[in-house]
VOBA-199962 format. One record per atom (N, C-alpha, C, O): residue in three letters; atom name; x, y, z. Coordinates in Angstrom, 1 decimal, padded with zeros to 4 digits, always signed. Last residue first. Layout:
# VOBA-199962
<node res="ALA" atom="CA" xx="X" yy="Y" zz="Z"/>
...
***
This chain:
# VOBA-199962
<node res="LYS" atom="N" xx="+092.9" yy="+304.5" zz="-109.1"/>
<node res="LYS" atom="CA" xx="+093.7" yy="+303.9" zz="-110.1"/>
<node res="LYS" atom="C" xx="+093.7" yy="+304.7" zz="-111.4"/>
<node res="LYS" atom="O" xx="+094.4" yy="+304.3" zz="-112.4"/>
<node res="ARG" atom="N" xx="+093.1" yy="+305.9" zz="-105.9"/>
<node res="ARG" atom="CA" xx="+092.5" yy="+306.0" zz="-107.2"/>
<node res="ARG" atom="C" xx="+093.5" yy="+305.3" zz="-108.2"/>
<node res="ARG" atom="O" xx="+094.7" yy="+305.5" zz="-108.1"/>
<node res="LEU" atom="N" xx="+094.0" yy="+305.0" zz="-103.4"/>
<node res="LEU" atom="CA" xx="+092.9" yy="+306.0" zz="-103.4"/>
<node res="LEU" atom="C" xx="+092.2" yy="+306.0" zz="-104.8"/>
<node res="LEU" atom="O" xx="+091.0" yy="+306.1" zz="-104.9"/>
<node res="ILE" atom="N" xx="+095.3" yy="+302.4" zz="-101.7"/>
<node res="ILE" atom="CA" xx="+095.1" yy="+302.9" zz="-103.0"/>
<node res="ILE" atom="C" xx="+093.8" yy="+303.8" zz="-103.0"/>
<node res="ILE" atom="O" xx="+092.7" yy="+303.3" zz="-102.7"/>
<node res="LYS" atom="N" xx="+097.3" yy="+302.5" zz="-098.9"/>
<node res="LYS" atom="CA" xx="+095.9" yy="+302.5" zz="-099.3"/>
<node res="LYS" atom="C" xx="+095.8" yy="+303.1" zz="-100.7"/>
<node res="LYS" atom="O" xx="+096.2" yy="+304.2" zz="-100.9"/>
<node res="ILE" atom="N" xx="+099.6" yy="+300.9" zz="-097.0"/>
<node res="ILE" atom="CA" xx="+099.4" yy="+301.6" zz="-098.2"/>
<node res="ILE" atom="C" xx="+098.0" yy="+301.4" zz="-098.7"/>
<node res="ILE" atom="O" xx="+097.6" yy="+300.3" zz="-098.9"/>
<node res="GLU" atom="N" xx="+100.6" yy="+301.2" zz="-093.6"/>
<node res="GLU" atom="CA" xx="+099.7" yy="+300.6" zz="-094.6"/>
<node res="GLU" atom="C" xx="+099.7" yy="+301.5" zz="-095.8"/>
<node res="GLU" atom="O" xx="+099.7" yy="+302.7" zz="-095.7"/>
<node res="VAL" atom="N" xx="+102.8" yy="+300.5" zz="-091.0"/>
<node res="VAL" atom="CA" xx="+102.5" yy="+301.4" zz="-092.1"/>
<node res="VAL" atom="C" xx="+101.7" yy="+300.6" zz="-093.1"/>
<node res="VAL" atom="O" xx="+102.1" yy="+299.5" zz="-093.5"/>
<node res="ARG" atom="N" xx="+102.7" yy="+299.8" zz="-087.5"/>
<node res="ARG" atom="CA" xx="+102.7" yy="+299.4" zz="-088.9"/>
<node res="ARG" atom="C" xx="+102.5" yy="+300.6" zz="-089.7"/>
<node res="ARG" atom="O" xx="+102.1" yy="+301.7" zz="-089.3"/>
<node res="ARG" atom="N" xx="+101.9" yy="+298.3" zz="-084.6"/>
<node res="ARG" atom="CA" xx="+103.0" yy="+299.3" zz="-085.1"/>
<node res="ARG" atom="C" xx="+103.3" yy="+299.0" zz="-086.6"/>
<node res="ARG" atom="O" xx="+104.0" yy="+298.0" zz="-086.9"/>
<node res="ASN" atom="N" xx="+100.2" yy="+296.2" zz="-084.3"/>
<node res="ASN" atom="CA" xx="+099.7" yy="+297.5" zz="-084.3"/>
<node res="ASN" atom="C" xx="+100.7" yy="+298.6" zz="-084.8"/>
<node res="ASN" atom="O" xx="+100.3" yy="+299.7" zz="-085.2"/>
<node res="VAL" atom="N" xx="+102.0" yy="+294.0" zz="-084.2"/>
<node res="VAL" atom="CA" xx="+101.0" yy="+294.1" zz="-085.3"/>
<node res="VAL" atom="C" xx="+100.4" yy="+295.5" zz="-085.4"/>
<node res="VAL" atom="O" xx="+100.1" yy="+295.9" zz="-086.5"/>
<node res="ARG" atom="N" xx="+103.3" yy="+294.5" zz="-081.7"/>
<node res="ARG" atom="CA" xx="+104.0" yy="+294.6" zz="-083.0"/>
<node res="ARG" atom="C" xx="+103.1" yy="+294.7" zz="-084.2"/>
<node res="ARG" atom="O" xx="+103.4" yy="+295.5" zz="-085.1"/>
<node res="ARG" atom="N" xx="+101.4" yy="+293.7" zz="-079.7"/>
<node res="ARG" atom="CA" xx="+101.7" yy="+295.2" zz="-080.0"/>
<node res="ARG" atom="C" xx="+102.4" yy="+295.4" zz="-081.3"/>
<node res="ARG" atom="O" xx="+102.1" yy="+296.4" zz="-082.0"/>
<node res="LEU" atom="N" xx="+101.5" yy="+290.9" zz="-079.9"/>
<node res="LEU" atom="CA" xx="+100.3" yy="+291.6" zz="-080.2"/>
<node res="LEU" atom="C" xx="+100.5" yy="+293.1" zz="-080.5"/>
<node res="LEU" atom="O" xx="+099.9" yy="+293.7" zz="-081.4"/>
<node res="GLU" atom="N" xx="+104.2" yy="+290.5" zz="-079.2"/>
<node res="GLU" atom="CA" xx="+103.7" yy="+290.0" zz="-080.5"/>
<node res="GLU" atom="C" xx="+102.4" yy="+290.7" zz="-080.9"/>
<node res="GLU" atom="O" xx="+102.3" yy="+291.1" zz="-082.1"/>
<node res="GLU" atom="N" xx="+104.4" yy="+291.5" zz="-076.6"/>
<node res="GLU" atom="CA" xx="+105.1" yy="+292.2" zz="-077.7"/>
<node res="GLU" atom="C" xx="+104.6" yy="+291.8" zz="-079.1"/>
<node res="GLU" atom="O" xx="+104.5" yy="+292.6" zz="-080.0"/>
<node res="ASN" atom="N" xx="+101.1" yy="+291.6" zz="-074.9"/>
<node res="ASN" atom="CA" xx="+102.5" yy="+291.1" zz="-075.2"/>
<node res="ASN" atom="C" xx="+103.1" yy="+291.7" zz="-076.4"/>
<node res="ASN" atom="O" xx="+102.3" yy="+292.3" zz="-077.2"/>
<node res="SER" atom="N" xx="+098.7" yy="+292.9" zz="-074.7"/>
<node res="SER" atom="CA" xx="+099.3" yy="+292.4" zz="-073.5"/>
<node res="SER" atom="C" xx="+100.7" yy="+291.8" zz="-073.7"/>
<node res="SER" atom="O" xx="+101.4" yy="+291.5" zz="-072.7"/>
<node res="GLU" atom="N" xx="+096.8" yy="+294.3" zz="-076.2"/>
<node res="GLU" atom="CA" xx="+098.3" yy="+294.5" zz="-076.4"/>
<node res="GLU" atom="C" xx="+099.1" yy="+294.0" zz="-075.3"/>
<node res="GLU" atom="O" xx="+100.0" yy="+294.7" zz="-074.8"/>
<node res="ASP" atom="N" xx="+093.9" yy="+293.8" zz="-077.7"/>
<node res="ASP" atom="CA" xx="+094.7" yy="+293.3" zz="-076.6"/>
<node res="ASP" atom="C" xx="+096.1" yy="+293.4" zz="-077.0"/>
<node res="ASP" atom="O" xx="+096.6" yy="+292.8" zz="-077.9"/>
<node res="LEU" atom="N" xx="+093.2" yy="+294.8" zz="-080.2"/>
<node res="LEU" atom="CA" xx="+092.9" yy="+295.6" zz="-079.0"/>
<node res="LEU" atom="C" xx="+093.6" yy="+295.1" zz="-077.8"/>
<node res="LEU" atom="O" xx="+093.9" yy="+295.9" zz="-076.9"/>
<node res="ASN" atom="N" xx="+094.9" yy="+294.7" zz="-083.1"/>
<node res="ASN" atom="CA" xx="+094.7" yy="+293.9" zz="-081.9"/>
<node res="ASN" atom="C" xx="+094.4" yy="+294.9" zz="-080.8"/>
<node res="ASN" atom="O" xx="+095.2" yy="+295.8" zz="-080.4"/>
<node res="ILE" atom="N" xx="+094.7" yy="+296.8" zz="-084.9"/>
<node res="ILE" atom="CA" xx="+094.3" yy="+295.4" zz="-085.4"/>
<node res="ILE" atom="C" xx="+094.0" yy="+294.6" zz="-084.1"/>
<node res="ILE" atom="O" xx="+093.0" yy="+293.8" zz="-084.1"/>
<node res="LYS" atom="N" xx="+093.6" yy="+300.1" zz="-084.4"/>
<node res="LYS" atom="CA" xx="+094.4" yy="+298.9" zz="-083.9"/>
<node res="LYS" atom="C" xx="+093.8" yy="+297.7" zz="-084.5"/>
<node res="LYS" atom="O" xx="+092.6" yy="+297.5" zz="-084.7"/>
<node res="ARG" atom="N" xx="+093.3" yy="+302.9" zz="-085.0"/>
<node res="ARG" atom="CA" xx="+092.9" yy="+301.8" zz="-085.9"/>
<node res="ARG" atom="C" xx="+093.7" yy="+300.5" zz="-085.6"/>
<node res="ARG" atom="O" xx="+094.4" yy="+300.0" zz="-086.5"/>
<node res="THR" atom="N" xx="+094.3" yy="+304.7" zz="-083.3"/>
<node res="THR" atom="CA" xx="+092.8" yy="+304.7" zz="-083.5"/>
<node res="THR" atom="C" xx="+092.4" yy="+303.5" zz="-084.3"/>
<node res="THR" atom="O" xx="+091.2" yy="+303.3" zz="-084.4"/>
<node res="GLY" atom="N" xx="+096.8" yy="+305.5" zz="-082.5"/>
<node res="GLY" atom="CA" xx="+096.4" yy="+304.1" zz="-082.1"/>
<node res="GLY" atom="C" xx="+094.9" yy="+304.0" zz="-082.3"/>
<node res="GLY" atom="O" xx="+094.2" yy="+303.1" zz="-081.7"/>
<node res="GLY" atom="N" xx="+097.7" yy="+307.4" zz="-085.4"/>
<node res="GLY" atom="CA" xx="+098.0" yy="+307.0" zz="-083.9"/>
<node res="GLY" atom="C" xx="+097.5" yy="+305.6" zz="-083.6"/>
<node res="GLY" atom="O" xx="+097.8" yy="+304.7" zz="-084.4"/>
<node res="TYR" atom="N" xx="+097.5" yy="+307.9" zz="-088.0"/>
<node res="TYR" atom="CA" xx="+096.3" yy="+307.6" zz="-087.3"/>
<node res="TYR" atom="C" xx="+096.5" yy="+307.2" zz="-085.8"/>
<node res="TYR" atom="O" xx="+095.5" yy="+306.9" zz="-085.2"/>
<node res="GLY" atom="N" xx="+099.0" yy="+310.1" zz="-090.2"/>
<node res="GLY" atom="CA" xx="+099.2" yy="+309.3" zz="-089.0"/>
<node res="GLY" atom="C" xx="+097.8" yy="+309.1" zz="-088.3"/>
<node res="GLY" atom="O" xx="+097.1" yy="+310.1" zz="-088.1"/>
<node res="LYS" atom="N" xx="+099.4" yy="+310.1" zz="-093.7"/>
<node res="LYS" atom="CA" xx="+098.6" yy="+310.5" zz="-092.6"/>
<node res="LYS" atom="C" xx="+098.9" yy="+309.6" zz="-091.4"/>
<node res="LYS" atom="O" xx="+099.1" yy="+308.4" zz="-091.6"/>
<node res="TYR" atom="N" xx="+100.2" yy="+311.3" zz="-097.0"/>
<node res="TYR" atom="CA" xx="+100.5" yy="+310.5" zz="-095.9"/>
<node res="TYR" atom="C" xx="+099.7" yy="+311.0" zz="-094.7"/>
<node res="TYR" atom="O" xx="+099.4" yy="+312.2" zz="-094.6"/>
<node res="LYS" atom="N" xx="+100.0" yy="+310.8" zz="-100.6"/>
<node res="LYS" atom="CA" xx="+099.5" yy="+311.5" zz="-099.4"/>
<node res="LYS" atom="C" xx="+100.0" yy="+310.6" zz="-098.2"/>
<node res="LYS" atom="O" xx="+100.1" yy="+309.4" zz="-098.3"/>
<node res="LEU" atom="N" xx="+100.9" yy="+311.0" zz="-104.0"/>
<node res="LEU" atom="CA" xx="+101.1" yy="+310.5" zz="-102.7"/>
<node res="LEU" atom="C" xx="+100.5" yy="+311.4" zz="-101.6"/>
<node res="LEU" atom="O" xx="+100.5" yy="+312.7" zz="-101.7"/>
<node res="ARG" atom="N" xx="+101.1" yy="+312.1" zz="-106.5"/>
<node res="ARG" atom="CA" xx="+100.4" yy="+310.8" zz="-106.4"/>
<node res="ARG" atom="C" xx="+100.3" yy="+310.3" zz="-105.0"/>
<node res="ARG" atom="O" xx="+099.7" yy="+309.3" zz="-104.7"/>
<node res="SER" atom="N" xx="+102.7" yy="+314.3" zz="-106.3"/>
<node res="SER" atom="CA" xx="+101.3" yy="+314.6" zz="-106.6"/>
<node res="SER" atom="C" xx="+100.4" yy="+313.3" zz="-106.5"/>
<node res="SER" atom="O" xx="+099.2" yy="+313.4" zz="-106.4"/>
<node res="LYS" atom="N" xx="+105.2" yy="+313.4" zz="-106.1"/>
<node res="LYS" atom="CA" xx="+104.5" yy="+313.8" zz="-104.9"/>
<node res="LYS" atom="C" xx="+103.1" yy="+314.0" zz="-105.1"/>
<node res="LYS" atom="O" xx="+102.3" yy="+313.8" zz="-104.2"/>
<node res="SER" atom="N" xx="+106.0" yy="+310.5" zz="-108.1"/>
<node res="SER" atom="CA" xx="+105.7" yy="+311.9" zz="-108.0"/>
<node res="SER" atom="C" xx="+104.9" yy="+312.2" zz="-106.7"/>
<node res="SER" atom="O" xx="+104.0" yy="+311.5" zz="-106.3"/>
<node res="ILE" atom="N" xx="+108.7" yy="+308.4" zz="-107.4"/>
<node res="ILE" atom="CA" xx="+107.2" yy="+308.5" zz="-107.4"/>
<node res="ILE" atom="C" xx="+106.9" yy="+310.0" zz="-107.2"/>
<node res="ILE" atom="O" xx="+107.5" yy="+310.6" zz="-106.3"/>
<node res="GLY" atom="N" xx="+111.5" yy="+308.0" zz="-107.2"/>
<node res="GLY" atom="CA" xx="+110.9" yy="+308.5" zz="-108.4"/>
<node res="GLY" atom="C" xx="+109.4" yy="+308.6" zz="-108.5"/>
<node res="GLY" atom="O" xx="+108.8" yy="+308.9" zz="-109.6"/>
<node res="ASN" atom="N" xx="+112.6" yy="+307.5" zz="-104.7"/>
<node res="ASN" atom="CA" xx="+112.7" yy="+306.5" zz="-105.8"/>
<node res="ASN" atom="C" xx="+111.9" yy="+306.8" zz="-107.0"/>
<node res="ASN" atom="O" xx="+111.6" yy="+305.9" zz="-107.8"/>
<node res="LYS" atom="N" xx="+112.0" yy="+309.7" zz="-103.2"/>
<node res="LYS" atom="CA" xx="+113.4" yy="+309.5" zz="-103.6"/>
<node res="LYS" atom="C" xx="+113.6" yy="+308.5" zz="-104.7"/>
<node res="LYS" atom="O" xx="+114.5" yy="+308.5" zz="-105.4"/>
<node res="ILE" atom="N" xx="+109.2" yy="+309.1" zz="-102.9"/>
<node res="ILE" atom="CA" xx="+109.6" yy="+310.2" zz="-103.7"/>
<node res="ILE" atom="C" xx="+111.1" yy="+310.1" zz="-104.1"/>
<node res="ILE" atom="O" xx="+111.4" yy="+310.4" zz="-105.3"/>
<node res="LEU" atom="N" xx="+109.5" yy="+306.9" zz="-101.1"/>
<node res="LEU" atom="CA" xx="+108.9" yy="+306.7" zz="-102.5"/>
<node res="LEU" atom="C" xx="+109.2" yy="+307.8" zz="-103.4"/>
<node res="LEU" atom="O" xx="+109.5" yy="+307.6" zz="-104.6"/>
<node res="ILE" atom="N" xx="+110.7" yy="+308.1" zz="-098.9"/>
<node res="ILE" atom="CA" xx="+111.4" yy="+307.0" zz="-099.7"/>
<node res="ILE" atom="C" xx="+110.9" yy="+306.8" zz="-101.0"/>
<node res="ILE" atom="O" xx="+111.6" yy="+306.7" zz="-102.0"/>
<node res="LEU" atom="N" xx="+108.7" yy="+309.8" zz="-098.1"/>
<node res="LEU" atom="CA" xx="+110.0" yy="+310.4" zz="-098.6"/>
<node res="LEU" atom="C" xx="+110.8" yy="+309.3" zz="-099.4"/>
<node res="LEU" atom="O" xx="+111.4" yy="+309.7" zz="-100.4"/>
<node res="TYR" atom="N" xx="+106.7" yy="+307.9" zz="-097.3"/>
<node res="TYR" atom="CA" xx="+106.4" yy="+308.9" zz="-098.3"/>
<node res="TYR" atom="C" xx="+107.7" yy="+309.5" zz="-099.0"/>
<node res="TYR" atom="O" xx="+107.9" yy="+309.5" zz="-100.2"/>
<node res="ILE" atom="N" xx="+108.1" yy="+306.7" zz="-095.2"/>
<node res="ILE" atom="CA" xx="+107.8" yy="+305.9" zz="-096.4"/>
<node res="ILE" atom="C" xx="+107.5" yy="+306.9" zz="-097.6"/>
<node res="ILE" atom="O" xx="+107.9" yy="+306.6" zz="-098.7"/>
<node res="GLN" atom="N" xx="+108.1" yy="+308.9" zz="-093.5"/>
<node res="GLN" atom="CA" xx="+109.4" yy="+308.3" zz="-093.9"/>
<node res="GLN" atom="C" xx="+109.2" yy="+307.5" zz="-095.2"/>
<node res="GLN" atom="O" xx="+110.0" yy="+307.5" zz="-096.1"/>
<node res="ARG" atom="N" xx="+105.4" yy="+309.4" zz="-093.0"/>
<node res="ARG" atom="CA" xx="+106.2" yy="+310.4" zz="-093.8"/>
<node res="ARG" atom="C" xx="+107.5" yy="+309.8" zz="-094.3"/>
<node res="ARG" atom="O" xx="+107.9" yy="+310.1" zz="-095.4"/>
<node res="ALA" atom="N" xx="+104.7" yy="+307.3" zz="-091.4"/>
<node res="ALA" atom="CA" xx="+104.1" yy="+307.4" zz="-092.7"/>
<node res="ALA" atom="C" xx="+104.9" yy="+308.3" zz="-093.6"/>
<node res="ALA" atom="O" xx="+105.2" yy="+308.0" zz="-094.8"/>
<node res="ARG" atom="N" xx="+106.1" yy="+308.1" zz="-089.1"/>
<node res="ARG" atom="CA" xx="+106.3" yy="+306.7" zz="-089.7"/>
<node res="ARG" atom="C" xx="+105.8" yy="+306.7" zz="-091.1"/>
<node res="ARG" atom="O" xx="+106.5" yy="+306.2" zz="-092.0"/>
<node res="MET" atom="N" xx="+105.0" yy="+310.5" zz="-088.5"/>
<node res="MET" atom="CA" xx="+106.4" yy="+310.4" zz="-089.0"/>
<node res="MET" atom="C" xx="+106.8" yy="+309.1" zz="-089.6"/>
<node res="MET" atom="O" xx="+107.6" yy="+309.0" zz="-090.5"/>
<node res="GLU" atom="N" xx="+102.5" yy="+309.7" zz="-087.7"/>
<node res="GLU" atom="CA" xx="+102.6" yy="+310.6" zz="-088.9"/>
<node res="GLU" atom="C" xx="+104.0" yy="+310.5" zz="-089.4"/>
<node res="GLU" atom="O" xx="+104.2" yy="+310.4" zz="-090.6"/>
<node res="SER" atom="N" xx="+103.1" yy="+308.2" zz="-085.4"/>
<node res="SER" atom="CA" xx="+102.5" yy="+307.5" zz="-086.6"/>
<node res="SER" atom="C" xx="+102.6" yy="+308.4" zz="-087.8"/>
<node res="SER" atom="O" xx="+102.8" yy="+307.8" zz="-088.9"/>
<node res="LEU" atom="N" xx="+104.3" yy="+310.2" zz="-083.7"/>
<node res="LEU" atom="CA" xx="+105.1" yy="+309.0" zz="-084.2"/>
<node res="LEU" atom="C" xx="+104.4" yy="+308.4" zz="-085.4"/>
<node res="LEU" atom="O" xx="+105.1" yy="+308.0" zz="-086.4"/>
<node res="ASN" atom="N" xx="+104.0" yy="+312.7" zz="-082.5"/>
<node res="ASN" atom="CA" xx="+103.4" yy="+312.4" zz="-083.8"/>
<node res="ASN" atom="C" xx="+104.1" yy="+311.2" zz="-084.5"/>
<node res="ASN" atom="O" xx="+104.4" yy="+311.2" zz="-085.7"/>
<node res="ASN" atom="N" xx="+104.9" yy="+314.4" zz="-080.3"/>
<node res="ASN" atom="CA" xx="+103.9" yy="+313.4" zz="-080.2"/>
<node res="ASN" atom="C" xx="+103.2" yy="+313.1" zz="-081.5"/>
<node res="ASN" atom="O" xx="+102.0" yy="+313.3" zz="-081.7"/>
<node res="THR" atom="N" xx="+108.6" yy="+314.6" zz="-080.3"/>
<node res="THR" atom="CA" xx="+107.2" yy="+315.1" zz="-080.6"/>
<node res="THR" atom="C" xx="+106.2" yy="+314.0" zz="-080.4"/>
<node res="THR" atom="O" xx="+106.6" yy="+312.8" zz="-080.4"/>
<node res="GLU" atom="N" xx="+111.3" yy="+314.1" zz="-080.5"/>
<node res="GLU" atom="CA" xx="+110.8" yy="+314.6" zz="-079.3"/>
<node res="GLU" atom="C" xx="+109.4" yy="+315.3" zz="-079.5"/>
<node res="GLU" atom="O" xx="+109.2" yy="+316.4" zz="-079.0"/>
<node res="ALA" atom="N" xx="+112.5" yy="+312.8" zz="-082.6"/>
<node res="ALA" atom="CA" xx="+112.1" yy="+314.2" zz="-082.8"/>
<node res="ALA" atom="C" xx="+111.6" yy="+314.9" zz="-081.6"/>
<node res="ALA" atom="O" xx="+111.4" yy="+316.1" zz="-081.6"/>
<node res="ASP" atom="N" xx="+113.0" yy="+310.3" zz="-081.2"/>
<node res="ASP" atom="CA" xx="+114.1" yy="+311.0" zz="-082.1"/>
<node res="ASP" atom="C" xx="+113.8" yy="+312.4" zz="-082.3"/>
<node res="ASP" atom="O" xx="+114.6" yy="+313.3" zz="-082.1"/>
<node res="TRP" atom="N" xx="+110.6" yy="+309.6" zz="-080.0"/>
<node res="TRP" atom="CA" xx="+111.8" yy="+309.9" zz="-079.2"/>
<node res="TRP" atom="C" xx="+112.9" yy="+310.6" zz="-080.0"/>
<node res="TRP" atom="O" xx="+113.6" yy="+311.4" zz="-079.4"/>
<node res="ASP" atom="N" xx="+107.5" yy="+310.3" zz="-080.4"/>
<node res="ASP" atom="CA" xx="+108.7" yy="+310.1" zz="-081.3"/>
<node res="ASP" atom="C" xx="+109.9" yy="+310.5" zz="-080.5"/>
<node res="ASP" atom="O" xx="+110.2" yy="+311.7" zz="-080.4"/>
<node res="TYR" atom="N" xx="+104.7" yy="+308.8" zz="-079.0"/>
<node res="TYR" atom="CA" xx="+105.8" yy="+309.8" zz="-078.8"/>
<node res="TYR" atom="C" xx="+107.0" yy="+309.3" zz="-079.6"/>
<node res="TYR" atom="O" xx="+107.5" yy="+308.2" zz="-079.6"/>
<node res="GLY" atom="N" xx="+101.6" yy="+308.3" zz="-080.7"/>
<node res="GLY" atom="CA" xx="+102.8" yy="+307.9" zz="-080.0"/>
<node res="GLY" atom="C" xx="+103.8" yy="+309.0" zz="-079.9"/>
<node res="GLY" atom="O" xx="+103.9" yy="+309.9" zz="-080.7"/>
<node res="ASP" atom="N" xx="+098.5" yy="+310.1" zz="-080.3"/>
<node res="ASP" atom="CA" xx="+099.5" yy="+309.5" zz="-081.1"/>
<node res="ASP" atom="C" xx="+100.7" yy="+309.1" zz="-080.2"/>
<node res="ASP" atom="O" xx="+100.7" yy="+309.4" zz="-079.0"/>
<node res="PRO" atom="N" xx="+096.6" yy="+311.0" zz="-078.4"/>
<node res="PRO" atom="CA" xx="+096.2" yy="+310.9" zz="-079.8"/>
<node res="PRO" atom="C" xx="+097.2" yy="+310.1" zz="-080.7"/>
<node res="PRO" atom="O" xx="+096.9" yy="+309.6" zz="-081.7"/>
<node res="GLU" atom="N" xx="+096.3" yy="+309.2" zz="-075.3"/>
<node res="GLU" atom="CA" xx="+097.1" yy="+310.1" zz="-076.2"/>
<node res="GLU" atom="C" xx="+096.6" yy="+309.9" zz="-077.6"/>
<node res="GLU" atom="O" xx="+096.3" yy="+308.8" zz="-078.0"/>
<node res="THR" atom="N" xx="+095.0" yy="+307.2" zz="-074.0"/>
<node res="THR" atom="CA" xx="+094.4" yy="+308.5" zz="-074.0"/>
<node res="THR" atom="C" xx="+095.1" yy="+309.5" zz="-074.9"/>
<node res="THR" atom="O" xx="+094.5" yy="+310.5" zz="-075.3"/>
<node res="THR" atom="N" xx="+096.5" yy="+305.0" zz="-075.2"/>
<node res="THR" atom="CA" xx="+095.1" yy="+304.8" zz="-074.6"/>
<node res="THR" atom="C" xx="+094.4" yy="+306.2" zz="-074.6"/>
<node res="THR" atom="O" xx="+093.4" yy="+306.3" zz="-075.2"/>
<node res="THR" atom="N" xx="+098.8" yy="+303.2" zz="-077.2"/>
<node res="THR" atom="CA" xx="+098.2" yy="+304.5" zz="-076.8"/>
<node res="THR" atom="C" xx="+096.8" yy="+304.2" zz="-076.2"/>
<node res="THR" atom="O" xx="+096.1" yy="+303.4" zz="-076.7"/>
<node res="CYS" atom="N" xx="+099.9" yy="+300.9" zz="-078.2"/>
<node res="CYS" atom="CA" xx="+100.1" yy="+301.3" zz="-076.8"/>
<node res="CYS" atom="C" xx="+099.6" yy="+302.6" zz="-076.4"/>
<node res="CYS" atom="O" xx="+100.1" yy="+303.2" zz="-075.4"/>
<node res="CYS" atom="N" xx="+101.1" yy="+301.4" zz="-081.5"/>
<node res="CYS" atom="CA" xx="+100.5" yy="+300.6" zz="-080.5"/>
<node res="CYS" atom="C" xx="+100.6" yy="+301.4" zz="-079.2"/>
<node res="CYS" atom="O" xx="+101.1" yy="+302.5" zz="-079.1"/>
<node res="VAL" atom="N" xx="+100.4" yy="+303.2" zz="-084.6"/>
<node res="VAL" atom="CA" xx="+101.2" yy="+302.9" zz="-083.4"/>
<node res="VAL" atom="C" xx="+100.4" yy="+302.0" zz="-082.5"/>
<node res="VAL" atom="O" xx="+099.2" yy="+301.8" zz="-082.6"/>
<node res="HIS" atom="N" xx="+100.6" yy="+303.9" zz="-088.1"/>
<node res="HIS" atom="CA" xx="+099.9" yy="+303.4" zz="-086.9"/>
<node res="HIS" atom="C" xx="+100.9" yy="+303.1" zz="-085.8"/>
<node res="HIS" atom="O" xx="+102.0" yy="+302.9" zz="-086.1"/>
<node res="GLY" atom="N" xx="+100.2" yy="+305.7" zz="-091.2"/>
<node res="GLY" atom="CA" xx="+101.0" yy="+305.3" zz="-090.1"/>
<node res="GLY" atom="C" xx="+100.2" yy="+304.9" zz="-088.9"/>
<node res="GLY" atom="O" xx="+099.2" yy="+305.6" zz="-088.6"/>
<node res="GLU" atom="N" xx="+099.5" yy="+305.3" zz="-094.6"/>
<node res="GLU" atom="CA" xx="+098.9" yy="+305.4" zz="-093.3"/>
<node res="GLU" atom="C" xx="+099.8" yy="+304.8" zz="-092.2"/>
<node res="GLU" atom="O" xx="+100.2" yy="+303.7" zz="-092.2"/>
<node res="ILE" atom="N" xx="+099.6" yy="+306.8" zz="-097.6"/>
<node res="ILE" atom="CA" xx="+100.4" yy="+306.1" zz="-096.7"/>
<node res="ILE" atom="C" xx="+099.9" yy="+306.3" zz="-095.3"/>
<node res="ILE" atom="O" xx="+099.9" yy="+307.5" zz="-094.8"/>
<node res="GLU" atom="N" xx="+097.6" yy="+306.7" zz="-100.3"/>
<node res="GLU" atom="CA" xx="+097.8" yy="+307.3" zz="-099.0"/>
<node res="GLU" atom="C" xx="+098.6" yy="+306.3" zz="-098.2"/>
<node res="GLU" atom="O" xx="+098.3" yy="+305.1" zz="-098.1"/>
<node res="ILE" atom="N" xx="+098.0" yy="+307.1" zz="-103.9"/>
<node res="ILE" atom="CA" xx="+098.0" yy="+306.3" zz="-102.7"/>
<node res="ILE" atom="C" xx="+098.1" yy="+307.2" zz="-101.4"/>
<node res="ILE" atom="O" xx="+098.6" yy="+308.3" zz="-101.5"/>
<node res="GLU" atom="N" xx="+097.1" yy="+306.7" zz="-107.2"/>
<node res="GLU" atom="CA" xx="+097.3" yy="+307.6" zz="-106.1"/>
<node res="GLU" atom="C" xx="+097.1" yy="+306.9" zz="-104.8"/>
<node res="GLU" atom="O" xx="+096.2" yy="+306.1" zz="-104.7"/>
<node res="LEU" atom="N" xx="+098.7" yy="+305.3" zz="-110.2"/>
<node res="LEU" atom="CA" xx="+098.0" yy="+305.2" zz="-108.9"/>
<node res="LEU" atom="C" xx="+098.2" yy="+306.4" zz="-108.0"/>
<node res="LEU" atom="O" xx="+099.2" yy="+307.0" zz="-108.1"/>
***
């Protein structure tokens, strides 16, 4: 399989991505996806089969983020199969 690891965040309105407090950068969704990418490589998956990308808050499941439960759904990583 070839896969893309997609990172997502909640609570963005005008910013393209979330703020990563650990790295002090505005690429939280990308770093979220990258961490999964690195874990998969560490566990023996070839880099040539993997891609990762941060989508920020552009692909929200819940547009209403008025409570923590709704926001939590938007903070996620998804695995997309690109080719079998």
